[in-house]
C-alpha positions in Angstrom: -41.7 4.6 36.9 -39.6 5.5 34.1 -36.7 3.8 36.1 -39.0 0.5 36.5 -40.3 1.0 32.8 -36.4 1.2 31.5 -35.3 -2.0 34.0 -38.1 -4.0 32.4 -36.8 -3.2 28.8 -33.5 -3.9 29.4 -32.1 -0.3 28.4 -29.7 0.9 30.5 -30.4 4.7 32.1 -28.1 6.9 33.5 -28.7 6.2 36.8 -28.0 2.6 36.2 -24.7 3.5 34.8 -23.6 5.6 38.2 -25.1 2.6 40.1 -22.9 -0.1 38.8 -19.8 2.1 38.3 -20.4 2.9 42.1 -20.2 -0.3 43.1 -16.4 0.0 42.3 -16.0 1.4 45.4 -16.7 -2.3 46.6 -13.3 -3.1 44.6 -10.2 -4.8 45.8 -7.7 -5.0 42.5 -4.6 -3.0 42.6 -3.2 -1.7 39.1 -6.2 -1.9 37.3 -7.1 1.7 35.3 -9.4 2.8 32.8 -8.4 0.1 30.2 -9.5 -2.5 32.7 -12.8 -0.8 33.5 -13.9 -0.9 30.0 -12.5 -4.0 29.5 -15.2 -4.9 32.5 -18.0 -3.4 30.7 -17.2 -5.7 27.4 -17.6 -8.7 29.9 -20.5 -7.7 31.4 -22.4 -7.1 27.9 -21.4 -10.6 26.8 -22.5 -12.0 30.6 -26.0 -10.1 30.0 -26.1 -11.8 26.6 -25.7 -15.0 28.4 -28.5 -14.2 30.8 -26.5 -13.2 33.6 -27.2 -10.2 35.7 -24.0 -9.3 37.6 -22.8 -6.3 39.3 -19.8 -4.6 37.8 -17.7 -4.8 40.7 -17.8 -9.1 41.1 -16.8 -8.6 36.6 -13.9 -6.0 37.0 -12.6 -7.7 40.2 -12.8 -11.5 38.7 -12.3 -10.6 35.1 -8.8 -8.4 36.0 -7.6 -11.5 38.0 -7.9 -13.7 35.8 -6.8 -11.7 32.8 -3.6 -10.2 34.2 -4.8 -6.6 34.6 -4.3 -5.9 37.9 -3.7 -8.1 41.8 -5.6 -8.5 44.7 -5.0 -5.4 46.8 -2.1 -5.6 49.7 -4.6 -3.7 51.9 -8.3 -3.2 52.0 -9.0 -0.5 49.6 -12.4 1.8 49.3 -14.2 3.0 52.6 -17.5 0.8 52.4 -18.3 -2.1 53.9 -14.8 -2.8 55.1 -15.3 -6.4 56.8 -17.0 -7.4 53.6 -14.4 -6.0 51.3 -11.9 -7.5 54.0 -13.1 -11.1 52.9 -13.6 -10.3 49.3 -9.8 -9.5 49.0 -9.0 -12.5 51.0 -11.1 -14.6 48.5 -9.1 -12.6 45.4 -5.9 -13.4 47.0 -6.9 -17.1 47.2 -8.3 -17.4 43.8 -4.8 -15.6 42.3 -2.9 -19.0 43.4 -5.4 -21.3 41.3 -4.1 -22.3 37.6 -6.6 -20.3 35.8 -4.8 -17.4 37.1 -1.2 -18.5 37.3 -1.3 -19.8 33.8 -2.8 -16.7 32.3 -0.2 -16.1 30.1 -0.8 -19.3 28.3 -4.3 -18.5 27.0 -5.2 -15.1 24.5 -7.8 -13.2 26.3 -10.2 -11.8 24.2 -12.9 -10.4 26.0 -15.6 -12.7 24.4 -13.3 -15.9 26.2 -13.0 -13.8 29.3 -17.0 -13.0 29.3 -17.6 -17.0 28.9 -14.7 -18.1 31.6 -16.4 -15.3 34.0 -19.8 -16.8 33.5 -18.7 -20.6 33.7 -17.2 -19.3 37.2 -20.2 -17.1 38.2 -23.1 -20.0 36.8 -22.2 -22.1 40.3 -22.7 -19.0 42.2 -26.0 -17.7 40.4 -28.4 -21.0 42.6 -27.1 -19.5 46.1 -28.1 -15.8 45.9 -31.3 -14.4 47.5 -34.3 -15.2 45.4 -34.9 -10.9 44.7 -31.4 -10.6 43.5 -31.5 -14.3 41.2 -34.6 -13.0 39.4 -33.2 -9.4 38.1 -33.2 -9.3 34.5 -29.5 -8.2 32.9 -29.2 -5.2 31.4 -26.1 -5.1 28.7 -24.4 -1.5 29.6 -23.1 0.8 26.3 -19.6 0.9 25.3 -19.2 4.6 25.5 -16.0 5.4 27.3 -17.2 8.8 28.1 -20.1 7.8 30.3 -17.8 6.0 32.8 -14.7 7.9 33.2 -16.5 11.2 34.7 -18.7 9.3 37.4 -16.8 9.2 40.7 -17.3 5.5 42.0 -17.5 6.7 45.8 -19.4 9.5 45.1 -22.2 7.2 43.2 -21.9 4.3 45.8 -23.6 6.7 48.2 -26.2 7.9 46.1 -27.5 4.7 44.9 -28.4 1.2 46.6 -25.6 -0.7 46.1 -27.5 -4.0 47.4 -26.9 -6.0 44.9 -23.2 -5.6 44.8 -23.2 -6.5 48.3 -25.2 -9.7 47.8 -23.6 -10.8 45.3 -20.0 -10.3 47.3 -21.8 -11.4 50.5 -22.6 -15.1 48.5 -19.4 -15.2 46.8 -18.0 -14.7 50.1 -20.1 -17.3 52.4 -19.6 -20.0 49.5 -16.3 -19.7 49.1 -15.5 -23.2 48.5 -17.8 -23.6 45.7 -16.5 -20.1 44.1 -13.1 -22.0 44.3 -14.1 -25.0 43.4 -15.7 -23.5 39.9 -12.2 -21.5 39.1 -10.5 -25.3 39.7 -12.9 -27.0 37.4 -11.9 -25.0 34.1 -10.5 -26.9 31.8 -7.7 -24.4 31.3 -6.1 -26.7 28.2 -9.7 -25.7 26.6 -8.6 -21.8 27.1 -5.2 -22.4 25.6 -6.6 -24.5 22.5 -8.9 -21.4 21.7 -5.5 -19.2 21.9 -3.9 -21.0 19.3 -6.6 -19.9 16.7 -6.6 -16.3 17.5 -5.9 -13.8 15.3 -4.4 -10.6 15.6 -4.2 -8.3 18.9 -7.6 -7.8 20.2 -9.7 -10.0 17.7 -13.1 -10.7 18.5 -14.3 -14.0 18.5 -15.4 -14.0 14.7 -17.4 -17.2 13.8 -17.8 -18.0 17.5 -21.2 -17.7 18.9 -21.3 -17.7 22.7 -23.1 -20.1 23.4 -21.1 -22.1 22.0 -18.0 -21.4 23.7 -19.7 -21.7 26.5 -20.8 -25.2 25.7 -17.3 -26.2 25.1 -16.2 -24.8 28.6 -18.9 -26.5 30.4 -18.6 -30.0 28.7 -16.6 -31.9 31.1 -16.8 -35.1 28.0 -14.9 -32.4 25.9 -11.8 -33.2 27.8 -9.9 -36.2 25.7 -10.4 -34.6 22.4 -9.0 -31.2 23.9 -6.1 -32.9 25.2 -5.1 -34.7 21.8 -5.6 -31.4 19.9 -2.8 -29.7 22.6 -0.6 -32.6 21.8 -0.5 -32.2 18.0 -1.6 -28.8 16.9 1.2 -26.8 18.6 3.9 -28.4 16.1 2.3 -27.9 12.9 0.3 -24.7 13.8 3.8 -23.0 12.6 4.2 -22.2 8.7 6.3 -20.0 6.6 4.9 -19.2 3.3 7.3 -17.9 0.4 6.6 -14.7 -1.4 4.8 -16.2 -4.5 6.5 -13.7 -6.6 8.9 -14.2 -9.5 11.3 -10.9 -9.5 13.0 -9.9 -12.9 16.5 -7.6 -12.0 16.2 -6.0 -15.7 14.7 -3.0 -16.9 11.1 -2.6 -18.1 8.2 -4.3 -17.3 7.6 -8.2 -16.8 4.3 -8.6 -18.2 0.8 -7.2 -18.1 -1.0 -8.2 -14.8 -5.1 -7.5 -13.3 -3.2 -6.7 -10.2 -0.7 -3.6 -9.5 -0.1 0.2 -9.0 -2.2 2.8 -10.2 0.7 4.7 -11.5 1.2 1.2 -13.7 -2.0 1.1 -15.2 -1.9 0.5 -19.1 -3.2 3.9 -20.2 -5.4 2.9 -22.7 -8.3 2.1 -19.8 -8.6 5.6 -19.5 -10.2 6.0 -22.1 -12.9 4.1 -21.0 -16.2 5.7 -19.5 -16.1 6.9 -16.0 -18.9 4.2 -14.9 -17.2 1.8 -16.6 -13.3 2.5 -15.3 -15.0 2.5 -11.6 -16.9 -0.6 -11.9 -13.6 -2.4 -13.3 -11.6 -0.8 -11.0 -14.1 -2.6 -8.1 -14.2 -6.0 -10.1 -10.2 -6.3 -10.2 -10.6 -6.1 -14.3 -8.3 -3.3 -15.1 -4.7 -4.3 -16.6 -1.4 -3.3 -14.8 2.3 -3.3 -15.7 4.3 -5.4 -13.8 8.1 -5.7 -12.6 6.9 -8.7 -10.9 4.5 -11.6 -12.1 2.7 -13.2 -9.5 2.8 -16.7 -9.1 -0.8 -18.3 -9.5 -1.2 -21.7 -7.2 -3.9 -23.6 -8.8 -7.1 -23.0 -6.7 -7.8 -26.2 -4.6 -11.1 -26.7 -2.1 -10.5 -29.4 0.6 -13.3 -31.2 1.6 -12.4 -32.8 5.3 -15.3 -35.7 6.1 -15.8 -36.5 9.7 -18.2 -39.5 11.0 -20.3 -38.1 13.7 -22.1 -41.5 14.1 -22.6 -43.4 17.0 -19.9 -45.8 15.9 -17.0 -43.6 16.3 -17.8 -42.7 19.9 -14.8 -43.3 22.4 -11.1 -43.3 21.0 -12.3 -43.2 17.5 -13.7 -39.9 17.8 -11.0 -38.4 19.6 -8.6 -39.0 17.1 -11.0 -38.3 14.0 -11.6 -35.0 15.7 -8.2 -33.7 16.7 -6.9 -35.0 13.2 -9.3 -32.9 11.5 -9.1 -29.7 13.6 -4.8 -30.0 12.8 -5.2 -31.0 9.4 -7.6 -28.6 8.6 -5.9 -26.0 10.4 -2.5 -26.8 8.6 -3.9 -26.5 5.3 -5.9 -23.4 5.5 -2.2 -22.0 6.7 -0.9 -23.4 4.0 -3.1 -20.7 1.8 -5.9 -23.6 0.7 -9.7 -23.4 0.8 -10.7 -26.0 3.3 -14.3 -26.9 4.6 -14.9 -29.1 7.5 -18.3 -31.6 7.5 -19.6 -34.3 9.3 -21.5 -37.3 8.4 -23.5 -40.1 9.7 -27.4 -40.5 7.9 -26.2 -37.4 5.9 -24.1 -34.7 5.1 -24.2 -32.2 7.2 -23.4 -28.5 6.5 -19.8 -27.7 7.5 -17.9 -24.7 8.2 -15.1 -23.1 6.0 -11.3 -22.9 8.1 -9.2 -20.1 7.3 -5.9 -19.1 9.2 -7.4 -16.4 11.1 -10.8 -18.0 12.0 -11.6 -20.4 14.7 -15.3 -20.8 14.6 -13.9 -24.8 13.5 -13.4 -24.9 16.8 -16.6 -25.3 19.0 -17.7 -26.7 15.9 -15.6 -29.9 15.8 -15.4 -30.3 19.7 -19.4 -30.3 20.1 -20.9 -31.4 16.7 -23.6 -34.2 17.5 -25.0 -36.1 15.4 -28.0 -38.8 16.6 -29.7 -40.2 13.0 -27.9 -43.6 12.3 -25.8 -44.2 9.8 -26.3 -44.3 5.6 -23.3 -44.3 4.2 -24.5 -45.1 0.7 -26.6 -41.7 0.8 -24.0 -39.5 2.2 -21.9 -40.6 -0.9 -24.6 -40.0 -3.5 -25.4 -36.4 -1.8 -21.4 -35.8 -2.6 -21.3 -37.0 -5.8 -24.3 -34.6 -6.3 -22.9 -31.7 -4.9 -19.9 -32.0 -7.0 -21.7 -32.9 -10.4 -23.5 -29.5 -9.5 -22.5 -26.0 -10.8 -19.6 -25.0 -8.3 -18.4 -21.1 -8.1 -14.8 -21.7 -9.8 -13.1 -24.7 -11.6 -11.0 -25.6 -9.0 -9.5 -29.0 -7.9 -11.4 -30.6 -5.2 -10.1 -33.4 -2.7 -11.6 -35.1 -0.7 -10.6 -36.9 3.1 -13.1 -39.1 5.0 -12.2 -40.0 8.5 -14.0 -43.1 9.6 -13.9 -46.3 10.9 -13.0 -50.0 9.4 -16.9 -51.1 8.6 -17.9 -47.5 6.7 -19.5 -49.4 3.8 -19.4 -47.1 0.7 -21.0 -48.5 -3.4 -18.3 -49.0 -4.8 -20.0 -47.3 -8.0 -20.2 -44.2 -6.0 -16.9 -44.6 -4.9 -15.8 -44.8 -8.6 -18.1 -42.1 -9.5 -16.7 -39.6 -6.9 -13.0 -41.0 -7.6 -13.1 -39.5 -10.8 -13.8 -36.0 -10.1 -11.6 -35.9 -6.5 -8.7 -37.6 -5.4 -10.1 -39.3 -1.9 -8.5 -39.8 0.7 -9.0 -42.7 3.3 -8.3 -42.9 7.3 -9.8 -45.7 8.9 -10.1 -45.7 12.6 -9.7 -48.8 14.6 -10.8 -51.3 12.3 -12.2 -54.8 14.1 -10.8 -56.7 11.8 -8.6 -57.0 8.9 -9.5 -53.5 6.7 -11.4 -55.3 3.7 -13.8 -52.7 1.7 -14.4 -53.2 -1.6 -13.5 -49.6 -3.0 -10.1 -49.3 -1.3 -8.3 -49.7 -4.4 -10.2 -46.2 -5.8 -8.4 -44.4 -2.8 -5.6 -42.3 -3.7 -4.5 -43.0 -0.2 -5.5 -45.2 2.7 -4.2 -44.8 6.3 -5.3 -47.4 9.3 -5.3 -46.6 12.7 -4.9 -49.1 14.8 -4.9 -50.0 18.4 -1.5 -49.4 18.6 -1.2 -46.2 16.6 -3.9 -44.6 18.9 -1.7 -45.3 22.1 -1.2 -42.5 23.9 2.7 -42.4 22.9 2.0 -42.8 19.1 -1.2 -41.3 18.0 0.8 -37.9 17.5 3.4 -38.8 15.7 1.0 -40.7 13.4 -1.4 -37.9 13.1 1.4 -36.1 11.8 2.4 -38.3 9.2 -0.9 -38.1 7.8 -0.5 -34.6 7.7 3.1 -34.3 6.6 1.7 -36.6 3.5 -1.3 -34.7 2.5 1.0 -31.6 2.4 3.4 -33.5 0.5 0.7 -34.3 -1.9 -0.7 -30.8 -1.6 3.3 -28.9 -2.7 3.8 -31.5 -5.4 0.4 -30.4 -6.9 1.2 -26.6 -6.7 4.6 -27.3 -7.9 2.6 -28.3 -11.2 3.4 -32.3 -10.4 0.9 -34.9 -10.0 0.8 -36.7 -6.4 2.6 -40.2 -6.3 -0.6 -42.8 -5.9 0.1 -44.8 -2.9 0.9 -48.3 -3.4 -0.6 -51.1 -0.7 2.8 -50.7 1.3 3.6 -47.5 0.7 3.9 -44.9 3.3 0.5 -43.7 3.9 -1.2 -45.8 2.1 -0.6 -49.3 4.4 -4.1 -51.2 4.5 
């Protein structure tokens, strides 16, 4: 009775953990060790949060295969259900030849990503399961390694009912073509795209909701945006940044700064009361003698605004979203503060793009706005936000990615141009670009049909990004960007 209560509440018990470990007696993967086991437990937790109750052996074997942590056994392993294990091993051998597995080195295997990939594969299997197995409630296993390493799979297999694991393996083997098709239909380019935005080794999917990640993986409509992003991104993500310091070879100190080593603290600071000293230390308000003067660049915020209205469907949407993703990441790698937002009849809350974040990827790929369009309201909202009190006094730059019929009130554009330089990217205008506010924009880029062709679109996007980068570097060096002329590079209308 107590065991049934624990299962109903979703809380794992000791017997439940041993039962799951016991299913590994059916495993047909060679080369996997305790690290693979603990990663399988992490994948199981992700699947449970997505609503999938999957036995550990299925998660372990498929996960190790697609993440390169093991290979299908050369002969049947284990002592249980030999005929079923032989068929399961044969299925794993066949899956090992898929693009997902053979290209596993090309994408980064964060636990969240592997868990979502497994969910995408197993979603096709769930409807084929026996009803009693299909309706089981998922239970997330604990991540404490000591609970698993002391359990022997073969012993636990004989002590607990392996019915759930056998039903899953039997279903996957019986519907082997369905399993293979589910693997083959995975968009490996989408995995590579997320891999490009990965931070340090073993980093979790910071800023990315599992449901958003899963939605990206199952949506075939995003293939064109992903393909364009994969064409554009690899060539622009490598950025070398200078140290940003001026070194002085003479003796003595160069300046007094807010940053430094405790040994270089200005001694008069020690006369402060202890509480005040600690508060100033936390707030970086103490003074230090320094040998090197840190070069402080002007703080800038780049607002990248992407038109999400129905007028942008098709090739406009593909170019705008791919360009926005690449532009944001490039600026973030250069040390700039970047905020990406969509608009249609209003300006939506966006995401802040960092050099090591990738929450903007699902945001860009799957954002859908179905509220018509009201560009006058959008620019009034933006003017109101920029006119209000903001944290910091840094410069703001605005980039608008839209189409050739983006009618904005000239007086509002003039007001906005007085607050921030405006970059306009107008994609596939139906006729000549004739908008009354064009002379108020800092740069104007027109993307015509020729620029949107497969061979030219990447080069055109790179030109836009290079123009933005050149302006940013000019501004950082203390100069003023040159206003693009009607026929200047990046300023064609």
